[in-house]
C-alpha positions as CSV (number, residue, x, y, z in Angstrom):
1,M,104.0,84.0,70.7
2,A,102.8,80.5,71.8
3,W,99.8,81.8,73.7
4,P,97.5,80.7,75.3
5,V,99.5,77.9,76.9
6,T,99.1,75.7,80.0
7,L,102.2,74.4,81.9
8,R,102.2,71.7,84.5
9,H,104.7,70.0,86.8
10,G,103.8,68.0,89.9
11,P,101.1,69.8,91.9
12,V,101.5,73.1,90.1
13,T,99.6,74.2,87.0
14,L,100.2,77.6,85.2
15,R,97.3,78.6,82.9
16,P,96.2,81.9,81.4
17,L,94.6,84.3,83.8
18,E,90.9,84.7,82.9
19,T,88.1,87.1,83.7
20,G,86.4,84.0,85.2
21,D,89.0,83.9,87.9
22,H,87.4,87.0,89.5
23,D,85.9,85.4,92.5
24,A,88.8,83.2,93.4
25,W,91.3,86.1,92.8
26,Q,89.3,88.5,94.9
27,E,88.9,86.1,97.7
28,L,92.5,85.1,97.9
29,R,93.7,88.8,97.7
30,A,91.2,89.9,100.4
31,R,92.4,87.0,102.7
32,N,96.0,88.0,102.1
33,N,95.7,91.7,102.1
34,D,98.2,92.3,104.9
35,W,100.6,89.7,103.6
36,L,100.7,91.3,100.1
37,R,100.4,95.0,100.8
38,P,104.1,95.7,101.6
39,W,105.1,94.4,98.1
40,E,102.1,95.7,96.1
41,A,102.8,98.0,93.1
42,T,101.1,101.4,93.4
43,M,100.7,104.3,91.0
44,P,102.9,107.3,91.7
45,P,101.4,110.8,91.9
46,G,100.5,111.9,88.4
47,G,100.7,108.4,87.0
48,S,98.1,107.1,84.6
49,A,95.2,105.2,86.2
50,R,95.6,101.5,86.9
51,P,92.7,99.1,86.2
52,T,90.1,99.6,88.9
53,S,88.7,96.0,88.9
54,F,90.0,92.5,88.4
55,R,88.1,92.1,85.2
56,A,89.7,95.3,83.8
57,L,93.1,94.0,84.9
58,A,92.5,90.6,83.3
59,R,91.3,92.2,80.0
60,R,94.4,94.5,79.9
61,L,96.7,91.6,80.5
62,A,94.9,89.5,77.9
63,R,95.3,92.3,75.3
64,M,99.0,92.6,76.2
65,A,99.3,88.8,75.7
66,R,97.6,89.0,72.3
67,N,100.2,91.7,71.4
68,G,103.1,89.5,72.5
69,Q,104.0,91.8,75.4
70,A,103.1,89.7,78.4
71,M,102.1,86.2,79.6
72,P,99.8,86.4,82.6
73,F,99.6,83.0,84.3
74,A,97.3,82.0,87.1
75,I,98.9,79.5,89.5
76,E,96.8,76.5,90.5
77,V,97.6,74.0,93.2
78,G,95.4,71.0,93.3
79,G,92.9,72.8,91.1
80,R,92.7,75.8,93.4
81,F,93.7,79.3,92.5
82,A,96.9,80.1,94.5
83,G,98.5,83.2,93.0
84,Q,99.9,84.6,89.8
85,V,103.1,84.7,87.7
86,T,103.3,87.3,85.0
87,V,106.0,87.5,82.3
88,N,106.0,91.1,81.3
89,N,108.0,93.8,79.4
90,I,108.7,91.3,76.7
91,V,111.1,92.8,74.2
92,R,112.2,91.2,71.0
93,G,114.9,92.2,68.6
94,S,118.5,92.6,69.8
95,A,117.4,92.6,73.5
96,N,115.1,89.5,73.4
97,F,114.3,89.6,77.1
98,A,111.5,89.9,79.6
99,S,110.9,90.4,83.3
100,I,108.9,88.3,85.6
101,G,106.8,89.0,88.7
102,Y,104.8,86.8,91.0
103,W,102.6,86.6,94.1
104,I,101.0,83.8,96.1
105,G,98.7,83.4,99.0
106,Q,100.4,83.0,102.4
107,E,98.8,79.6,102.9
108,Y,100.7,78.3,100.0
109,A,104.1,79.9,100.9
110,G,107.0,77.9,102.0
111,R,106.0,74.8,100.0
112,G,108.2,75.3,96.9
113,I,105.2,76.4,94.8
114,I,106.5,79.8,93.6
115,P,110.0,78.5,92.8
116,L,108.4,75.8,90.7
117,A,106.0,78.2,89.0
118,V,108.7,80.7,88.2
119,A,110.9,77.8,86.8
120,L,108.1,76.6,84.6
121,A,107.5,80.1,83.2
122,I,111.2,80.8,82.6
123,D,111.7,77.4,80.9
124,H,108.8,78.2,78.6
125,C,110.3,81.6,77.8
126,F,113.6,80.0,76.9
127,D,112.6,76.8,75.3
128,V,109.4,77.8,73.4
129,E,109.5,81.6,73.1
130,G,113.2,81.8,72.3
131,L,113.9,84.6,74.8
132,H,117.5,85.1,75.8
133,R,117.3,86.7,79.2
134,I,114.8,87.0,82.1
135,E,115.1,89.5,84.9
136,V,113.5,89.7,88.4
137,A,113.4,92.8,90.5
138,I,113.0,92.2,94.2
139,R,112.9,94.6,97.2
140,P,115.9,93.9,99.5
141,E,113.5,93.5,102.4
142,N,111.5,90.8,100.7
143,T,113.3,87.7,102.1
144,N,110.7,85.3,100.8
145,S,111.1,86.5,97.2
146,L,114.9,86.5,97.6
147,R,114.7,82.9,98.6
148,V,113.0,82.1,95.3
149,V,115.8,83.3,93.1
150,E,118.3,81.7,95.5
151,K,116.6,78.3,95.1
152,L,116.6,78.8,91.3
153,G,120.3,79.9,91.1
154,I,119.4,83.2,89.5
155,Q,122.3,85.6,90.1
156,R,122.2,89.2,91.3
157,C,123.2,91.5,88.5
158,G,122.5,95.0,89.9
159,Y,120.9,97.4,92.3
160,A,118.3,99.9,91.3
161,P,117.5,102.8,93.7
162,R,113.9,104.0,93.7
163,Y,113.1,101.5,90.9
164,L,109.4,100.8,91.3
165,H,106.5,102.5,93.1
166,I,105.5,100.0,95.8
167,N,103.1,100.4,98.7
168,G,102.9,104.2,98.2
169,A,106.6,105.1,97.7
170,W,109.5,104.7,95.3
171,R,111.4,101.6,96.5
172,D,114.9,100.3,95.9
173,H,115.2,96.9,94.2
174,V,117.8,94.3,93.8
175,L,118.0,93.0,90.2
176,F,118.5,89.4,89.3
177,G,119.0,88.0,85.8
178,I,119.5,84.7,84.0
179,T,120.2,83.8,80.4
180,V,119.4,80.7,78.5
181,E,123.1,79.8,78.4
182,E,123.2,79.6,82.2
183,C,120.5,76.9,82.5
184,P,121.0,74.4,79.6
185,G,118.9,71.7,81.3
186,G,116.2,74.1,82.4
187,L,115.3,75.5,85.8
188,V,112.7,72.9,86.6
189,A,115.4,70.2,86.3
190,R,117.8,72.4,88.4
191,L,115.1,72.8,91.1
192,E,114.4,69.0,91.2
193,A,118.2,68.2,91.3
194,G,118.5,70.6,94.2
195,K,115.7,68.9,96.1
196,T,117.4,65.5,95.6
197,Q,120.7,66.8,96.8
198,S,119.2,68.3,99.9
199,S,117.4,65.1,100.8
200,Q,120.7,63.2,100.5
201,E,122.6,65.6,102.8
Protein backbone atom coordinates (compact mmCIF):
# COMPACT_ATOMS: atom_id res chain seq x y z
CA MET A 1 0.00 0.00 0.00
CA ALA A 2 1.23 3.51 -0.88
CA TRP A 3 1.44 4.74 2.70
CA PRO A 4 2.25 7.21 4.16
CA VAL A 5 0.85 9.61 1.58
CA THR A 6 -0.24 13.24 1.54
CA LEU A 7 -3.03 14.46 -0.76
CA ARG A 8 -3.81 18.08 -1.58
CA HIS A 9 -6.36 20.05 -3.55
CA GLY A 10 -7.16 23.71 -3.08
CA PRO A 11 -7.37 24.57 0.63
CA VAL A 12 -7.62 20.94 1.78
CA THR A 13 -4.73 18.68 2.71
CA LEU A 14 -5.02 15.04 3.78
CA ARG A 15 -2.00 13.65 5.59
CA PRO A 16 -1.41 10.69 7.91
CA LEU A 17 -2.85 11.10 11.39
CA GLU A 18 0.02 11.23 13.89
CA THR A 19 0.45 11.02 17.64
CA GLY A 20 1.68 14.62 17.46
CA ASP A 21 -1.87 15.67 16.51
CA HIS A 22 -2.91 15.00 20.10
CA ASP A 23 -3.43 18.58 21.26
CA ALA A 24 -5.18 19.81 18.11
CA TRP A 25 -7.35 16.67 17.96
CA GLN A 26 -8.36 16.93 21.62
CA GLU A 27 -9.11 20.62 21.39
CA LEU A 28 -11.26 20.25 18.29
CA ARG A 29 -13.14 17.26 19.70
CA ALA A 30 -13.79 19.00 23.02
CA ARG A 31 -15.05 22.12 21.28
CA ASN A 32 -17.37 20.02 19.09
CA ASN A 33 -18.49 17.42 21.63
CA ASP A 34 -22.22 18.17 21.29
CA TRP A 35 -21.94 18.41 17.51
CA LEU A 36 -20.23 15.01 17.16
CA ARG A 37 -21.82 12.94 19.95
CA PRO A 38 -24.99 11.86 18.04
CA TRP A 39 -22.83 10.23 15.35
CA GLU A 40 -20.04 8.88 17.55
CA ALA A 41 -19.20 5.16 17.43
CA THR A 42 -19.47 3.46 20.84
CA MET A 43 -18.72 -0.01 22.13
CA PRO A 44 -21.70 -2.32 22.69
CA PRO A 45 -22.04 -4.15 26.02
CA GLY A 46 -19.50 -6.96 26.13
CA GLY A 47 -17.46 -5.53 23.26
CA SER A 48 -13.69 -5.34 23.37
CA ALA A 49 -12.25 -2.16 24.83
CA ARG A 50 -11.60 0.78 22.52
CA PRO A 51 -8.41 2.85 22.80
CA THR A 52 -8.72 5.06 25.89
CA SER A 53 -6.57 7.93 24.59
CA PHE A 54 -5.87 9.69 21.33
CA ARG A 55 -2.30 8.42 21.28
CA ALA A 56 -3.51 4.83 21.67
CA LEU A 57 -6.00 5.40 18.84
CA ALA A 58 -3.32 6.92 16.61
CA ARG A 59 -0.93 4.03 17.30
CA ARG A 60 -3.64 1.46 16.54
CA LEU A 61 -4.54 3.20 13.27
CA ALA A 62 -0.85 3.50 12.33
CA ARG A 63 -0.42 -0.24 12.93
CA MET A 64 -3.46 -0.98 10.75
CA ALA A 65 -2.02 1.28 8.04
CA ARG A 66 1.29 -0.58 8.12
CA ASN A 67 -0.67 -3.82 7.70
CA GLY A 68 -2.59 -2.43 4.72
CA GLN A 69 -5.90 -2.45 6.58
CA ALA A 70 -6.59 1.29 6.89
CA MET A 71 -5.57 4.79 5.81
CA PRO A 72 -6.16 7.29 8.64
CA PHE A 73 -5.98 10.84 7.29
CA ALA A 74 -5.97 14.08 9.23
CA ILE A 75 -7.79 16.89 7.42
CA GLU A 76 -6.00 20.22 7.38
CA VAL A 77 -7.53 23.48 6.14
CA GLY A 78 -5.10 26.34 5.83
CA GLY A 79 -2.61 24.37 7.92
CA ARG A 80 -5.07 23.85 10.79
CA PHE A 81 -6.37 20.49 12.00
CA ALA A 82 -10.05 20.33 10.94
CA GLY A 83 -11.14 16.70 11.17
CA GLN A 84 -10.45 13.19 10.01
CA VAL A 85 -11.12 10.86 7.08
CA THR A 86 -10.38 7.17 7.57
CA VAL A 87 -10.40 4.53 4.88
CA ASN A 88 -10.94 1.30 6.80
CA ASN A 89 -11.92 -2.34 6.40
CA ILE A 90 -9.64 -2.60 3.37
CA VAL A 91 -10.16 -6.01 1.79
CA ARG A 92 -8.09 -7.24 -1.13
CA GLY A 93 -8.60 -10.33 -3.24
CA SER A 94 -11.88 -10.87 -5.06
CA ALA A 95 -13.68 -8.17 -3.02
CA ASN A 96 -11.04 -5.42 -3.37
CA PHE A 97 -13.04 -2.83 -1.48
CA ALA A 98 -13.00 -0.57 1.58
CA SER A 99 -15.30 1.63 3.62
CA ILE A 100 -14.78 5.25 4.54
CA GLY A 101 -15.75 7.36 7.53
CA TYR A 102 -15.24 11.00 8.36
CA TRP A 103 -15.86 13.80 10.84
CA ILE A 104 -15.15 17.51 10.90
CA GLY A 105 -15.43 20.40 13.33
CA GLN A 106 -18.66 22.36 13.10
CA GLU A 107 -16.80 25.56 12.30
CA TYR A 108 -15.62 23.95 9.05
CA ALA A 109 -19.00 22.47 8.06
CA GLY A 110 -20.92 23.74 5.05
CA ARG A 111 -17.80 24.89 3.20
CA GLY A 112 -17.38 21.87 0.91
CA ILE A 113 -14.37 20.61 2.86
CA ILE A 114 -15.62 17.12 3.70
CA PRO A 115 -16.89 16.37 0.16
CA LEU A 116 -13.47 17.39 -1.19
CA ALA A 117 -11.61 15.39 1.46
CA VAL A 118 -13.70 12.29 0.77
CA ALA A 119 -13.24 12.75 -2.98
CA LEU A 120 -9.46 12.99 -2.54
CA ALA A 121 -9.39 9.81 -0.46
CA ILE A 122 -11.59 7.84 -2.86
CA ASP A 123 -9.64 8.97 -5.92
CA HIS A 124 -6.46 7.77 -4.19
CA CYS A 125 -8.09 4.43 -3.38
CA PHE A 126 -9.08 3.91 -7.01
CA ASP A 127 -6.17 5.46 -8.89
CA VAL A 128 -3.24 4.47 -6.67
CA GLU A 129 -4.39 1.62 -4.45
CA GLY A 130 -6.34 -0.14 -7.20
CA LEU A 131 -9.44 -0.72 -5.09
CA HIS A 132 -12.65 -1.43 -6.96
CA ARG A 133 -15.41 -0.31 -4.59
CA ILE A 134 -15.84 2.11 -1.69
CA GLU A 135 -18.79 2.05 0.69
CA VAL A 136 -20.12 4.70 3.08
CA ALA A 137 -22.59 3.92 5.88
CA ILE A 138 -24.66 6.87 7.11
CA ARG A 139 -27.39 7.17 9.72
CA PRO A 140 -30.60 8.26 7.96
CA GLU A 141 -30.94 11.17 10.42
CA ASN A 142 -27.51 12.57 9.54
CA THR A 143 -28.53 15.08 6.90
CA ASN A 144 -25.09 16.71 6.74
CA SER A 145 -23.42 13.41 5.91
CA LEU A 146 -26.14 12.50 3.41
CA ARG A 147 -25.40 15.76 1.64
CA VAL A 148 -21.77 14.69 1.22
CA VAL A 149 -22.60 11.57 -0.78
CA GLU A 150 -25.22 13.50 -2.72
CA LYS A 151 -22.64 16.09 -3.81
CA LEU A 152 -20.27 13.29 -4.86
CA GLY A 153 -22.92 11.35 -6.75
CA ILE A 154 -22.44 8.22 -4.63
CA GLN A 155 -25.58 6.13 -4.95
CA ARG A 156 -27.59 4.41 -2.25
CA CYS A 157 -27.15 0.65 -2.42
CA GLY A 158 -28.87 -0.69 0.69
CA TYR A 159 -30.29 -0.31 4.16
CA ALA A 160 -28.75 -1.98 7.20
CA PRO A 161 -30.91 -2.21 10.35
CA ARG A 162 -28.95 -1.94 13.62
CA TYR A 163 -25.72 -1.76 11.64
CA LEU A 164 -23.35 0.06 14.02
CA HIS A 165 -23.27 0.88 17.70
CA ILE A 166 -23.52 4.68 17.73
CA ASN A 167 -24.03 7.00 20.69
CA GLY A 168 -24.92 4.13 23.02
CA ALA A 169 -27.27 2.01 20.86
CA TRP A 170 -27.44 -0.07 17.71
CA ARG A 171 -28.42 2.28 14.88
CA ASP A 172 -29.81 1.75 11.40
CA HIS A 173 -27.66 2.96 8.51
CA VAL A 174 -28.19 3.73 4.85
CA LEU A 175 -25.45 2.21 2.69
CA PHE A 176 -23.91 4.01 -0.27
CA GLY A 177 -21.38 2.61 -2.69
CA ILE A 178 -19.31 3.60 -5.70
CA THR A 179 -17.07 1.61 -8.01
CA VAL A 180 -14.14 2.76 -10.09
CA GLU A 181 -16.20 2.28 -13.27
CA GLU A 182 -18.71 4.86 -12.05
CA CYS A 183 -16.23 7.74 -11.86
CA PRO A 184 -13.69 7.41 -14.70
CA GLY A 185 -12.58 11.02 -14.36
CA GLY A 186 -12.34 10.92 -10.58
CA LEU A 187 -14.52 12.37 -7.84
CA VAL A 188 -12.51 15.56 -7.37
CA ALA A 189 -13.11 16.41 -11.04
CA ARG A 190 -16.80 15.53 -10.64
CA LEU A 191 -17.05 17.80 -7.62
CA GLU A 192 -15.35 20.68 -9.42
CA ALA A 193 -17.61 20.23 -12.46
CA GLY A 194 -20.65 20.34 -10.18
CA LYS A 195 -19.47 23.64 -8.67
CA THR A 196 -18.97 25.13 -12.13
CA GLN A 197 -22.44 24.03 -13.23
CA SER A 198 -24.04 25.46 -10.08
CA SER A 199 -22.34 28.83 -10.58
CA GLN A 200 -23.68 29.01 -14.15
CA GLU A 201 -27.27 28.24 -13.23
